[in-house]
C-alpha positions in Angstrom: 14.0 1.4 12.7 15.0 -2.0 13.4 11.4 -4.1 12.9 10.9 -5.2 16.0 10.5 -1.6 17.2 7.8 -1.3 15.1 4.1 -0.6 15.9 1.6 -0.6 12.3 -1.8 -0.7 11.0 -1.8 -2.2 7.6 -5.5 -2.0 5.7 -5.5 -4.4 3.1 -3.8 -6.8 5.3 -6.1 -9.8 4.8 -4.2 -11.6 1.9 -1.8 -10.9 -1.0 0.4 -8.1 -0.8 -0.7 -6.8 2.6 -0.7 -10.2 4.2 2.8 -10.9 2.7 4.3 -8.0 4.5 2.6 -9.5 8.0 3.6 -12.0 7.6 7.0 -10.9 7.2 7.3 -8.1 9.7 5.3 -10.2 12.5 8.2 -13.1 11.6 10.5 -10.0 13.1 9.1 -9.1 15.8 6.9 -6.3 15.1 3.5 -5.6 16.2 0.6 -5.5 13.6 -2.5 -4.4 12.8 -4.2 -6.3 10.3 -6.9 -4.3 9.1 -10.0 -5.4 6.2 -13.4 -5.5 5.4 -12.2 -9.0 5.0 -12.9 -10.9 8.2 -13.1 -14.0 8.2 -9.5 -14.1 6.3 -7.8 -11.6 8.7 -9.1 -12.7 12.3 -7.5 -16.5 10.6 -3.9 -14.4 9.5 -4.0 -12.7 13.1 -4.3 -15.8 14.7 -1.8 -17.4 12.9 1.1 -14.8 13.5 1.5 -14.9 16.9 0.2 -12.5 20.4 1.6 -9.1 18.5 -0.9 -9.4 15.6 -4.0 -8.0 15.9 -6.7 -7.8 13.5 -10.1 -5.4 13.1 -12.6 -4.7 10.2 -11.6 -1.5 9.1 -13.6 0.5 5.7 -10.6 3.1 4.8 -13.6 5.4 3.6 -14.6 5.5 7.4 -13.0 8.3 9.5 -14.3 6.9 12.1 -13.5 3.8 11.8 -10.3 4.6 11.4 -10.5 6.7 14.3 -11.1 3.3 16.3 -8.0 1.5 14.8 -5.6 4.0 16.2 -6.8 3.9 19.5 -6.9 -0.2 19.2 -3.3 -0.2 18.1 -2.3 2.5 21.1 -3.9 0.3 23.5 -2.6 -2.9 22.6 0.6 -2.1 21.5 1.9 0.9 23.6 1.9 3.6 20.0 1.5 3.5 16.9 4.7 4.6 14.0 3.9 3.2 10.9 1.4 2.5 8.5 0.9 0.7 5.1 -1.8 2.7 3.4 -2.3 -1.2 1.0 -5.9 -1.5 0.2 -7.0 -0.9 -2.8 -9.9 -1.6 -5.5 -9.2 -2.2 -10.1 -12.6 -1.3 -12.2 -11.7 -1.5 -16.0 -13.2 1.1 -17.8 -12.1 3.7 -20.4 -12.9 7.3 -19.8 -15.3 7.0 -21.9 -17.6 3.8 -20.4 -16.5 4.2 -16.8 -19.8 5.5 -14.6 -19.5 7.8 -12.5 -20.4 5.4 -9.6 -17.0 3.2 -10.6 -15.2 6.2 -10.6 -15.8 7.5 -7.5 -15.6 4.1 -5.6 -12.5 3.7 -7.1 -11.6 7.5 -5.6 -12.8 7.1 -2.3 -10.9 3.6 -1.4 -7.7 4.3 -3.1 -7.2 7.6 -2.7 -9.9 9.6 0.4 -8.9 6.0 2.4 -4.9 6.8 2.0 -5.6 10.5 2.8 -7.8 9.1 6.3 -5.1 6.9 6.9 -2.0 9.8 7.4 -5.0 12.0 9.1 -5.6 9.8 11.7 -2.7 8.1 11.9 -0.2 11.0 11.9 -0.8 12.3 15.6 -0.6 9.2 16.7 3.1 8.9 15.0 4.3 12.1 16.1 3.1 11.0 19.8 5.7 8.3 19.5 8.6 10.5 18.0 8.1 9.9 14.5 7.5 7.2 11.8 6.7 5.8 8.5 4.2 5.6 6.5 4.0 3.8 2.5 1.6 4.4 0.3 0.7 1.9 -2.3 0.5 3.2 -5.9 1.7 1.9 -8.9 3.2 1.7 -12.1 -0.3 3.8 -12.9 0.8 6.2 -11.2 4.1 6.9 -12.9 2.4 6.1 -16.5 -0.8 6.0 -18.1 -2.7 2.5 -19.3 -5.8 2.4 -21.5 -9.1 0.6 -20.6 -8.5 1.6 -16.0 -9.0 5.1 -16.3 -10.1 5.5 -12.9 -7.8 3.5 -11.4 -5.2 5.5 -13.5 -6.0 8.4 -11.5 -6.4 7.5 -8.4 -3.1 6.7 -8.6 -1.7 9.1 -9.7 -3.6 10.7 -6.8 -2.0 8.5 -4.3 1.9 9.7 -5.7 1.0 13.2 -5.5 -1.1 13.3 -1.9 1.8 11.6 -1.0 4.8 14.3 -1.5 2.0 16.8 0.1 2.0 14.4 3.3 5.9 14.6 3.0 6.3 18.1 3.0 3.3 18.4 6.0 5.0 15.9 8.3 8.4 16.2 7.8 9.2 18.3 11.0 7.1 15.6 13.0 9.9 13.2 12.1 7.6 11.2 9.8 8.6 10.1 6.3 5.9 9.5 3.3 7.0 7.7 0.9 4.9 6.0 -2.4 5.4 2.6 -3.6 4.9 1.3 -6.9 4.2 -1.9 -7.9 3.8 -3.5 -11.3 2.1 -6.2 -12.5 1.8 -8.7 -9.0 0.2 -11.6 -8.6 -2.8 -11.5 -6.2 -5.9 -11.6 -6.1 -6.7 -8.7 -7.4 -4.7 -9.4 -11.1 -6.2 -12.6 -10.8 -8.0 -12.3 -14.4 -5.3 -10.7 -15.6 -2.6 -12.9 -18.1 0.3 -14.5 -17.4 1.6 -13.0 -21.2 0.7 -9.1 -20.0 4.4 -9.2 -18.3 6.1 -11.4 -21.4 7.8 -8.2 -22.8 9.0 -6.4 -19.7 12.7 -7.1 -18.7 11.6 -9.8 -16.1 9.0 -11.5 -17.4 6.6 -12.2 -15.3 4.2 -11.1 -12.8 6.0 -9.9 -9.2 4.9 -11.5 -5.9 3.3 -10.2 -3.2 6.4 -11.6 -0.7 8.8 -9.6 -2.7 6.7 -6.4 -2.6 6.3 -7.1 0.9 10.6 -7.2 1.1 10.2 -3.5 -0.3 7.9 -2.2 2.4 10.3 -4.0 5.4 13.3 -1.7 3.3 11.1 1.2 2.8 10.1 1.2 6.6 13.2 -0.3 8.2 16.8 1.4 5.9 15.4 4.1 4.4 15.7 6.4 6.9 16.9 9.6 4.5 14.4 9.1 1.9 10.9 10.9 2.0 8.1 12.2 -0.7 9.8 10.2 -3.6 9.1 7.5 -5.5 9.3 3.5 -5.1 9.3 1.2 -8.1 9.2 -2.6 -8.1 7.7 -3.6 -11.3 10.3 -6.1 -13.4 11.7 -3.1 -15.5 8.2 -2.7 -16.9 8.2 0.9 -17.0 11.9 0.9 -18.2 10.6 -0.2 -22.0 9.8 -3.6 -23.0 12.5 -5.4 -24.8 11.4 -5.6 -28.5 14.2 -4.3 -30.7 13.6 -1.2 -33.0 14.2 -2.4 -36.6 15.2 -0.7 -39.8 12.7 -1.6 -42.5 
């Protein structure tokens, strides 16, 4: 898929990874529907990126809002052939400390939002002759982390849901892949210290622009990939750099 042929809906698009992806794709001629619940930031971003970019409010847990967003994309762009399910939240708490309210809220946004997005966008992609879906998971969807139980559960669910959708949508010409960023410096991680990344092979937080470049690759270049995981984590899941020493 050429970037100029992309007609994409991006959730959580007002800032962070979503905004970086909108900027990159719009700069290469794509039609981009930025969606979020941060109306001022999302609207300002869309206005800054030119006539091929629109903004609309989207609560990813609301099926009706999804239907309206897809209809807007089809009307404004003449169709829809890409989806970046990027919206997500992080809640701190162990298995024993997390409240049921926090657990359900994280699942609603991080998992149900992804499910509803694929369900709403697939018919439009089918009508367009196919397309590509990138579901933003995390390295927390590849391994466990202490202290963020609800988030880990949600990101493993996104990984599994991606595989199921890849099989369900393959005959429609729709590819579905999961993206697994490690520590990326965004508003969601602003309170996490830089030292968190110190022991990994690339000892720093990643930048949203680096993840956006991966999303572009998955949409435009990874045409023989579906149902698979793509990791961008500075080597965090490879292991730590501290050597093993003998006593």
